[in-house]
VOTITI-871080 format. One record per residue (C-alpha): residue number from 0; residue in one letter; chain; x, y, z. Coordinates in steps of 0.05 Angstrom, whole numbers, plus 5000, padded with zeros to 4 digits. Each point is the difference from the previous one (the first is absolute). Layout:
N
REC   resi   resn   chain     xx     yy     zz
REC    NUM      a       A      X      Y      Z
...
! end
This chain:
538
REC   resi   resn   chain     xx     yy     zz
REC      0      m       A   7116   4648   2898
REC      1      k       A   4944   4974   4956
REC      2      n       A   4954   4994   5060
REC      3      v       A   5017   5069   5024
REC      4      l       A   4987   5030   4932
REC      5      f       A   4933   4961   4995
REC      6      s       A   4978   5025   5068
REC      7      t       A   5018   5071   4982
REC      8      l       A   4961   4996   4936
REC      9      l       A   4941   4968   5037
REC     10      v       A   4999   5057   5050
REC     11      l       A   5000   5051   4945
REC     12      s       A   4945   4961   4965
REC     13      i       A   4958   5001   5063
REC     14      m       A   5012   5074   5009
REC     15      s       A   4977   5015   4929
REC     16      m       A   4936   4960   5003
REC     17      g       A   4933   5033   4984
REC     18      f       A   4998   5041   5062
REC     19      a       A   4985   5075   5003
REC     20      q       A   5062   5040   4983
REC     21      g       A   5021   5072   5013
REC     22      t       A   4974   5051   5050
REC     23      p       A   4925   4993   5016
REC     24      t       A   4958   5061   4982
REC     25      d       A   4934   4978   5031
REC     26      y       A   5007   5035   5067
REC     27      l       A   4940   5036   5029
REC     28      s       A   4995   5072   4977
REC     29      a       A   5000   5063   5042
REC     30      d       A   4928   5010   4977
REC     31      f       A   4981   4934   5031
REC     32      h       A   5027   5019   5068
REC     33      k       A   4968   5069   4996
REC     34      q       A   4933   4969   4983
REC     35      r       A   5007   4954   5060
REC     36      r       A   5013   5061   5045
REC     37      d       A   4937   5033   4972
REC     38      e       A   4960   4937   5014
REC     39      v       A   5024   5000   5073
REC     40      r       A   4975   5071   5009
REC     41      k       A   4931   4978   4979
REC     42      l       A   4998   4950   5057
REC     43      l       A   5023   5048   5054
REC     44      p       A   4954   5035   5050
REC     45      p       A   4997   5076   4992
REC     46      n       A   5058   5040   5029
REC     47      t       A   5048   4942   5003
REC     48      a       A   5075   4998   4994
REC     49      v       A   5035   4934   4983
REC     50      v       A   5072   4987   5019
REC     51      l       A   5035   4940   4970
REC     52      f       A   5073   4981   5010
REC     53      a       A   5048   4959   4957
REC     54      n       A   5022   4933   5025
REC     55      a       A   5058   4993   5049
REC     56      e       A   5069   4976   4979
REC     57      r       A   5013   4936   5038
REC     58      n       A   5066   4972   5023
REC     59      r       A   5022   4931   4980
REC     60      a       A   5066   4994   5036
REC     61      n       A   5054   5048   5023
REC     62      d       A   5005   5054   4946
REC     63      v       A   4957   4962   4948
REC     64      d       A   4927   5017   4991
REC     65      f       A   4946   4958   4967
REC     66      v       A   4984   5020   4929
REC     67      y       A   4953   5059   5007
REC     68      h       A   4927   4990   4982
REC     69      q       A   4952   5058   5000
REC     70      d       A   4935   4998   5041
REC     71      p       A   4947   4977   4949
REC     72      n       A   4951   5055   5019
REC     73      f       A   5054   5053   4992
REC     74      y       A   5021   4972   4932
REC     75      y       A   4927   4995   4978
REC     76      l       A   4988   5073   5014
REC     77      t       A   5067   5029   4978
REC     78      g       A   5043   4953   4958
REC     79      y       A   5059   5021   5045
REC     80      k       A   5046   4941   5017
REC     81      e       A   5050   5033   5048
REC     82      p       A   4999   5001   5076
REC     83      n       A   4995   5060   5047
REC     84      a       A   4939   5034   4969
REC     85      v       A   4931   5023   5023
REC     86      l       A   4937   5015   4959
REC     87      v       A   4947   5048   5026
REC     88      l       A   4932   5001   4965
REC     89      f       A   4940   5045   5015
REC     90      s       A   4927   4987   4987
REC     91      e       A   4990   5072   4978
REC     92      t       A   5046   5051   4967
REC     93      q       A   5045   5039   5048
REC     94      t       A   5030   5069   4992
REC     95      d       A   5070   5019   5025
REC     96      a       A   5023   5068   5026
REC     97      s       A   5018   5023   4930
REC     98      g       A   4930   4982   4974
REC     99      k       A   5024   4938   4963
REC    100      k       A   4947   4944   4999
REC    101      f       A   5018   4927   5009
REC    102      d       A   4969   4934   5021
REC    103      e       A   5063   4959   5010
REC    104      i       A   5072   5006   5021
REC    105      i       A   5056   4949   4997
REC    106      y       A   5066   5003   5039
REC    107      v       A   5057   4957   4972
REC    108      q       A   5072   4982   5008
REC    109      e       A   5048   5057   4983
REC    110      r       A   5051   4990   4944
REC    111      n       A   5068   4982   5030
REC    112      a       A   5059   4984   4954
REC    113      r       A   5038   4961   5052
REC    114      a       A   4941   4957   5020
REC    115      e       A   4981   4989   4927
REC    116      q       A   5070   4975   4986
REC    117      w       A   4987   4942   5049
REC    118      t       A   4926   4985   4994
REC    119      g       A   4977   5028   4933
REC    120      k       A   4970   5063   4970
REC    121      r       A   4943   5034   5036
REC    122      l       A   4943   5036   4964
REC    123      g       A   5002   5060   5046
REC    124      v       A   4951   5058   4997
REC    125      e       A   5008   5014   4926
REC    126      g       A   4999   4926   4980
REC    127      v       A   4935   4989   5038
REC    128      k       A   4969   5061   4966
REC    129      e       A   5022   4977   4931
REC    130      k       A   4989   4924   5004
REC    131      l       A   4944   4992   5050
REC    132      g       A   4959   5063   4984
REC    133      f       A   4997   5033   5069
REC    134      d       A   4996   5075   5004
REC    135      m       A   5017   5013   5073
REC    136      v       A   5063   4961   5016
REC    137      y       A   5049   5014   5055
REC    138      n       A   5061   4968   5032
REC    139      g       A   4985   4961   5063
REC    140      k       A   5035   5048   5047
REC    141      e       A   4948   5052   4981
REC    142      f       A   4943   4959   5030
REC    143      e       A   5017   5032   5067
REC    144      h       A   4975   5066   4970
REC    145      f       A   4937   4968   4972
REC    146      p       A   4953   5060   4989
REC    147      v       A   4934   4967   5019
REC    148      d       A   4972   4995   5071
REC    149      f       A   4976   4928   5013
REC    150      a       A   4956   5024   5057
REC    151      s       A   4956   5036   4949
REC    152      f       A   4976   4935   4970
REC    153      d       A   4941   4958   5023
REC    154      v       A   5039   4936   4982
REC    155      v       A   5074   4987   4994
REC    156      s       A   5005   4929   4972
REC    157      f       A   5062   4957   4995
REC    158      v       A   5023   4928   5003
REC    159      d       A   5025   4990   5071
REC    160      f       A   5074   4989   5010
REC    161      q       A   5031   4931   5012
REC    162      n       A   5061   5030   5036
REC    163      d       A   5047   4959   4957
REC    164      y       A   5039   5059   4973
REC    165      r       A   5070   5023   5022
REC    166      d       A   5027   5069   5016
REC    167      q       A   5052   5007   4946
REC    168      s       A   5050   5055   4986
REC    169      g       A   4974   5066   4973
REC    170      n       A   4939   5040   5019
REC    171      a       A   4949   4976   4949
REC    172      d       A   4997   4925   5006
REC    173      l       A   4935   4963   5014
REC    174      f       A   5012   5004   5075
REC    175      d       A   5003   5076   4996
REC    176      l       A   4941   5006   4953
REC    177      i       A   4956   4959   5047
REC    178      k       A   5026   5037   5061
REC    179      t       A   4982   5066   4967
REC    180      f       A   4930   4975   4982
REC    181      k       A   4987   4975   5071
REC    182      k       A   5020   5068   5027
REC    183      k       A   4958   5040   4950
REC    184      a       A   4939   4955   5007
REC    185      n       A   5002   4994   5077
REC    186      y       A   5008   4925   4994
REC    187      p       A   4990   4970   5070
REC    188      s       A   5056   4958   5027
REC    189      d       A   4950   4945   5018
REC    190      y       A   4962   5002   4933
REC    191      n       A   4973   4932   4983
REC    192      p       A   4963   4993   4933
REC    193      i       A   4960   4940   5024
REC    194      k       A   4978   5035   5064
REC    195      n       A   4983   5061   4959
REC    196      d       A   4956   4959   4954
REC    197      l       A   4965   4968   5058
REC    198      y       A   4987   5068   5031
REC    199      r       A   4971   5022   4933
REC    200      m       A   4953   4941   4999
REC    201      i       A   4979   5011   5072
REC    202      s       A   4986   5074   4989
REC    203      a       A   4959   4984   4937
REC    204      d       A   4958   4946   5033
REC    205      d       A   4926   5017   4997
REC    206      g       A   4981   4943   5047
REC    207      s       A   4972   4954   4946
REC    208      k       A   5060   4954   4998
REC    209      t       A   5033   5012   5067
REC    210      d       A   5004   4926   5018
REC    211      e       A   5038   4986   4936
REC    212      l       A   5046   5058   5014
REC    213      v       A   5015   4975   5069
REC    214      e       A   5020   4933   4970
REC    215      t       A   5045   5036   4950
REC    216      v       A   5035   5041   5054
REC    217      e       A   5010   4937   5042
REC    218      k       A   5030   4964   4940
REC    219      y       A   5051   5054   4987
REC    220      m       A   5018   5006   5074
REC    221      n       A   5014   4925   5002
REC    222      r       A   5041   5004   4936
REC    223      y       A   5040   5062   5022
REC    224      p       A   5014   4997   5075
REC    225      n       A   5024   5072   5004
REC    226      l       A   4927   5021   4986
REC    227      q       A   4980   4967   5066
REC    228      e       A   5035   5057   5036
REC    229      d       A   4952   5051   4970
REC    230      e       A   4950   5027   5050
REC    231      f       A   4944   5017   4952
REC    232      l       A   5002   4934   4961
REC    233      n       A   4997   4961   5065
REC    234      d       A   4943   5041   5026
REC    235      f       A   4961   4994   4935
REC    236      v       A   5007   4924   4999
REC    237      n       A   4984   4992   5074
REC    238      a       A   4945   5052   5006
REC    239      a       A   4941   4974   5041
REC    240      n       A   4946   5036   4958
REC    241      e       A   4988   5044   4939
REC    242      d       A   5001   5065   5040
REC    243      m       A   5071   4986   5022
REC    244      r       A   5019   4984   4928
REC    245      k       A   4970   5066   4976
REC    246      e       A   5042   5036   5052
REC    247      i       A   5063   4966   4975
REC    248      k       A   4979   5015   4928
REC    249      n       A   4996   5074   5016
REC    250      k       A   5069   5000   5032
REC    251      v       A   5029   4963   4940
REC    252      l       A   4965   5050   4953
REC    253      v       A   5035   5057   5035
REC    254      i       A   5067   4966   4990
REC    255      q       A   4984   4987   4927
REC    256      q       A   4981   5072   4988
REC    257      s       A   5064   5025   5032
REC    258      s       A   5043   4969   4946
REC    259      n       A   4996   5002   4924
REC    260      l       A   5049   4943   4989
REC    261      d       A   4974   4940   4962
REC    262      s       A   5033   4936   4975
REC    263      k       A   4937   4970   4968
REC    264      v       A   4978   5047   4943
REC    265      l       A   5062   4993   4958
REC    266      p       A   5008   4925   5005
REC    267      m       A   4926   4990   4983
REC    268      a       A   5005   5046   4940
REC    269      m       A   5062   4963   4975
REC    270      a       A   4968   4932   5009
REC    271      k       A   4939   5022   4959
REC    272      l       A   5043   5028   4944
REC    273      r       A   5052   4945   4997
REC    274      e       A   4948   4944   5001
REC    275      t       A   4980   5013   4927
REC    276      k       A   5053   5008   4948
REC    277      t       A   5005   5050   4944
REC    278      p       A   5018   4976   4929
REC    279      e       A   5072   5022   5011
REC    280      e       A   5004   4959   5064
REC    281      i       A   4969   4938   4968
REC    282      k       A   5051   5003   4945
REC    283      l       A   5058   4999   5049
REC    284      l       A   4967   4946   5043
REC    285      k       A   4990   4956   4938
REC    286      k       A   5074   5008   4984
REC    287      a       A   5021   4982   5070
REC    288      v       A   4954   4939   5000
REC    289      e       A   5021   4976   4931
REC    290      i       A   5075   5006   5020
REC    291      s       A   4985   4958   5062
REC    292      a       A   4961   4949   4958
REC    293      v       A   5059   4993   4952
REC    294      g       A   5045   4989   5060
REC    295      q       A   4956   4942   5021
REC    296      m       A   5002   4971   4930
REC    297      e       A   5076   5005   4993
REC    298      v       A   5009   4966   5069
REC    299      m       A   4955   4943   4978
REC    300      k       A   5046   4989   4941
REC    301      a       A   5063   5004   5041
REC    302      m       A   4977   4961   5061
REC    303      h       A   5036   4936   5020
REC    304      p       A   5007   4963   5067
REC    305      n       A   5071   5023   5013
REC    306      m       A   4982   5074   5000
REC    307      s       A   5001   5039   5066
REC    308      e       A   4943   5044   5023
REC    309      s       A   5045   5062   4994
REC    310      e       A   5020   4980   4929
REC    311      i       A   4927   4996   4980
REC    312      q       A   4989   5067   5032
REC    313      g       A   5058   5028   4960
REC    314      v       A   4971   4977   4933
REC    315      h       A   4934   5035   5015
REC    316      e       A   5034   5064   5020
REC    317      y       A   5047   4998   4940
REC    318      v       A   4939   5000   4955
REC    319      y       A   4973   5060   5037
REC    320      k       A   5064   5039   4989
REC    321      k       A   5002   4982   4926
REC    322      y       A   4932   5031   4991
REC    323      g       A   5020   5064   5038
REC    324      a       A   4963   4985   5065
REC    325      e       A   5035   5042   5052
REC    326      y       A   4986   4957   5062
REC    327      e       A   4964   4939   5027
REC    328      g       A   4933   5022   5027
REC    329      y       A   5013   4961   5065
REC    330      p       A   5050   4949   5025
REC    331      s       A   4999   4940   4953
REC    332      i       A   4971   4935   5027
REC    333      v       A   5028   4935   4972
REC    334      g       A   4982   4941   5045
REC    335      g       A   5018   4928   4982
REC    336      g       A   4961   4944   5033
REC    337      n       A   4983   5015   5072
REC    338      n       A   5028   5070   4994
REC    339      g       A   4940   5016   4957
REC    340      c       A   4956   4991   5061
REC    341      i       A   5031   5064   5030
REC    342      l       A   4956   5053   4970
REC    343      h       A   5051   5056   4998
REC    344      y       A   5063   4958   4995
REC    345      i       A   5055   5046   4974
REC    346      e       A   5064   4966   5022
REC    347      n       A   5002   4960   4934
REC    348      s       A   5060   4962   5028
REC    349      k       A   4986   4927   4981
REC    350      t       A   5060   4978   4958
REC    351      t       A   4962   4948   4958
REC    352      v       A   4926   4996   4988
REC    353      g       A   5002   4926   4981
REC    354      n       A   4935   4969   4976
REC    355      d       A   4956   5045   5042
REC    356      l       A   4949   5051   4979
REC    357      v       A   5028   5070   4997
REC    358      l       A   4954   5058   5020
REC    359      m       A   5022   5065   4967
REC    360      d       A   4966   5064   5022
REC    361      l       A   5035   5060   4967
REC    362      g       A   4983   5065   4967
REC    363      a       A   5037   5052   4959
REC    364      e       A   4993   5074   5016
REC    365      y       A   4998   5041   4937
REC    366      h       A   5001   5075   5006
REC    367      g       A   4971   4995   5070
REC    368      y       A   4944   4950   4984
REC    369      t       A   5005   4930   5028
REC    370      a       A   4978   4932   4975
REC    371      d       A   4987   4940   5044
REC    372      v       A   5000   4933   4964
REC    373      t       A   5008   4931   5030
REC    374      r       A   5010   4933   4967
REC    375      t       A   5014   4932   5031
REC    376      i       A   5037   4950   4957
REC    377      p       A   5034   4932   5008
REC    378      a       A   5075   5007   4999
REC    379      n       A   5008   4937   4958
REC    380      g       A   4947   5021   4950
REC    381      k       A   4946   4949   5019
REC    382      f       A   4945   5006   5054
REC    383      t       A   4991   4939   5044
REC    384      p       A   4928   4975   5008
REC    385      e       A   4998   5032   5070
REC    386      q       A   5029   5065   4977
REC    387      k       A   4952   5003   4941
REC    388      a       A   4939   4986   5045
REC    389      i       A   5017   5059   5045
REC    390      y       A   5019   5044   4942
REC    391      d       A   4934   4987   4964
REC    392      i       A   4960   5020   5061
REC    393      v       A   5037   5066   5005
REC    394      y       A   4992   5011   4925
REC    395      n       A   4925   4988   5003
REC    396      a       A   4996   5045   5061
REC    397      q       A   5036   5055   4963
REC    398      e       A   4954   4992   4939
REC    399      a       A   4940   5009   5047
REC    400      g       A   5033   5061   5032
REC    401      i       A   5016   5033   4934
REC    402      k       A   4929   4988   4976
REC    403      a       A   4974   5035   5062
REC    404      s       A   5043   5061   4987
REC    405      t       A   4946   5044   4967
REC    406      v       A   4979   5072   5005
REC    407      g       A   4955   5011   5059
REC    408      a       A   5018   4935   5036
REC    409      p       A   5023   5005   5072
REC    410      f       A   5075   5001   5009
REC    411      q       A   4995   4934   5038
REC    412      s       A   4966   4964   4942
REC    413      p       A   5062   4967   4969
REC    414      g       A   5023   4976   5067
REC    415      k       A   4932   4969   5017
REC    416      a       A   4996   4965   4933
REC    417      a       A   5071   4973   5005
REC    418      y       A   4992   4978   5072
REC    419      q       A   4940   4956   4984
REC    420      v       A   5037   4964   4944
REC    421      v       A   5060   4988   5045
REC    422      a       A   4957   4975   5057
REC    423      d       A   4962   4952   4955
REC    424      g       A   5065   4975   4970
REC    425      l       A   5035   4988   5066
REC    426      l       A   4939   4963   5026
REC    427      k       A   4998   4956   4939
REC    428      l       A   5074   4982   5007
REC    429      g       A   4991   4985   5074
REC    430      i       A   5051   5052   5021
REC    431      i       A   4949   5033   5045
REC    432      k       A   4939   4969   5035
REC    433      e       A   4959   5064   5009
REC    434      e       A   4994   5062   4957
REC    435      k       A   5021   5045   5059
REC    436      e       A   5070   4968   4995
REC    437      t       A   5011   5031   4931
REC    438      r       A   5036   5060   5028
REC    439      i       A   5054   4954   5028
REC    440      y       A   5024   4989   4928
REC    441      f       A   4973   5064   4968
REC    442      p       A   5016   5053   5052
REC    443      h       A   4997   5065   4958
REC    444      g       A   4953   5040   4958
REC    445      t       A   5002   5000   4924
REC    446      s       A   5002   5072   4980
REC    447      h       A   5031   5068   5010
REC    448      y       A   5005   5062   4957
REC    449      l       A   5061   5008   4955
REC    450      g       A   5034   5064   4978
REC    451      l       A   5055   5043   5028
REC    452      d       A   5002   4953   5059
REC    453      v       A   4995   4925   4995
REC    454      h       A   4944   5006   5051
REC    455      d       A   4973   5064   4971
REC    456      d       A   4954   5051   5031
REC    457      g       A   4925   4992   4992
REC    458      t       A   4933   5004   5034
REC    459      y       A   4986   4925   5000
REC    460      g       A   4929   5014   4978
REC    461      p       A   4964   4970   4941
REC    462      f       A   5044   4992   4938
REC    463      k       A   5004   5059   4953
REC    464      p       A   5021   5001   4927
REC    465      n       A   5074   5009   4988
REC    466      t       A   5020   4970   5066
REC    467      v       A   5058   4950   5000
REC    468      i       A   5000   4944   5052
REC    469      t       A   5035   4934   5012
REC    470      v       A   4964   4934   5004
REC    471      e       A   5045   4951   5037
REC    472      p       A   4971   4939   5034
REC    473      g       A   5049   4949   5030
REC    474      i       A   5006   4935   5037
REC    475      y       A   5060   4987   5047
REC    476      i       A   5010   4934   5035
REC    477      p       A   5063   5004   5044
REC    478      e       A   5038   4939   5022
REC    479      g       A   4968   4971   5063
REC    480      s       A   4929   5020   4980
REC    481      d       A   4941   4960   5026
REC    482      c       A   4988   4963   4935
REC    483      d       A   5030   4944   4958
REC    484      k       A   5077   5009   4993
REC    485      k       A   4994   4997   4924
REC    486      w       A   4974   5072   5001
REC    487      w       A   5054   5027   5045
REC    488      g       A   5044   5054   4971
REC    489      i       A   4953   5018   4943
REC    490      a       A   4989   5074   4993
REC    491      v       A   4963   5031   4942
REC    492      r       A   4981   5072   4988
REC    493      i       A   4977   5028   4933
REC    494      e       A   4995   5075   4996
REC    495      d       A   4978   5043   4941
REC    496      d       A   4989   5075   4992
REC    497      v       A   4929   5016   4977
REC    498      l       A   4973   5064   4970
REC    499      i       A   4927   5012   5019
REC    500      t       A   4960   5026   4940
REC    501      n       A   4928   5011   4981
REC    502      d       A   5008   4942   4952
REC    503      g       A   5026   4953   5053
REC    504      p       A   5068   4982   5031
REC    505      v       A   5062   5002   4957
REC    506      v       A   5059   4958   5022
REC    507      l       A   5061   5044   4986
REC    508      s       A   5050   4944   5016
REC    509      a       A   4966   4947   4956
REC    510      m       A   5061   4988   4957
REC    511      a       A   5034   4962   5057
REC    512      p       A   4973   4927   4997
REC    513      r       A   4952   4981   5057
REC    514      t       A   4975   4930   4987
REC    515      t       A   5043   4940   5016
REC    516      e       A   4999   4979   4927
REC    517      a       A   5023   5069   4976
REC    518      i       A   5054   5004   5053
REC    519      e       A   5028   4932   4983
REC    520      a       A   5000   5018   4926
REC    521      m       A   5036   5065   5012
REC    522      m       A   5052   4965   5043
REC    523      k       A   5018   4955   4941
REC    524      q       A   5021   5060   4958
REC    525      p       A   5074   5017   4995
REC    526      s       A   5028   5058   5040
REC    527      p       A   5055   5050   4980
REC    528      l       A   5031   4981   5066
REC    529      d       A   5006   4925   4986
REC    530      n       A   5073   5005   4980
REC    531      f       A   5019   5059   5043
REC    532      k       A   5062   4978   5039
REC    533      l       A   5041   5039   5050
REC    534      p       A   5071   4982   5022
REC    535      k       A   5005   4958   5063
REC    536      l       A   5025   5037   5062
REC    537      d       A   5039   4971   5059
! end
């Protein structure tokens, strides 16, 4: 009885630690989303209509769906978190039959008492007007009577459909909304966004870079075999002379001019906007990153050789929930020993991590914004000489990558800086014999944008202020590698989230220890979970 009482008190103690309490109030405002829509309009060509759909609901098994997650672009522009919705934006103000002027319309899920009893309250038309600040809001079923003629626009831009949505009951689900749009916009049954983009490039070719364009078309045809069936792409690539190519270009131009559909303008505008963060976004990103860093710290304290990978994952995610993070930003990666050599290892099924290194790549999603923080630690609290040697190379590579993350630097700068440190280190240890072998053990880049997606939208051009990226070098030496066996099974990745500023890079995840000395010191600290015991089960 004493032990049960002690365990109960301990759980209550853990639950009342210095974590954020109560309902968070730091959600993005309706004004933020409206401003984002206004910024999109500035990037649109004249006489353009933009059509953007909410994410699909996806089935997990039988009558159970995955937890719904809104399309990041849709959330960015609306703040609406429900499915079965469509947003229509216009580059210029429109006028309806009654003389009312508008530049945006949103169609949303209708209120339904029976459905809300099962799956939660819906905002409905009035809720979207009140909470999200839209003026023209209609129920989804009214999209069929949409009062604007798509054929009157020079460009109708959208994000092309992935065809992963179901036809559900009712007449205003995502399936019906997309079906209605396709009918109204004369969407061809064989529409292919990649082919459409290649046609656009061919019709815009002035002859100065035709050879490069031919190589580009060939590359895409090899990557997407269905493009090889296209007559004009084949003829363009195989044309015997420039006169034949001009003839093909003219034919493609006629095809281009016969349709106003576009799946490039909107994604490019969103990438440009989402690449740099507003102060409101940076605040939320910092919160997500700091929550994830605390998760790493608490696991360092709690770690011991008898823990399982899934138990380690659970401690991380418990911290996320205590801070009010709604989700994980991506499937959690916890790889002990050789499992760490699998870059996107998500099974997390090893029952004991033993004395191996444990690679932990996890990130909290807070109010839509996602962190991405990785630490690699020794399960027994002490790095072996071999583990430390590899770890220190990765650490020095990361330091070089962070230092290279400055305004105006090419996006590839952190990766190039980190690669050279890893190459030199592996050569010095004798793990590789030539620099070109580096990619055997360091097979990925170091950086991606971070925001509403863990791999966020961006232009991948020179770094701009208020951009958030990852810097994540790694070395992975699987069992059976062509090197001394003492290195086998060592996998190290260190990943931090970095804010690019005019004053230099700022490591947002710095509170989570990174050096071997700091990690070992943190692992000596007591954990609230040290005495947490559960009853044994048969």
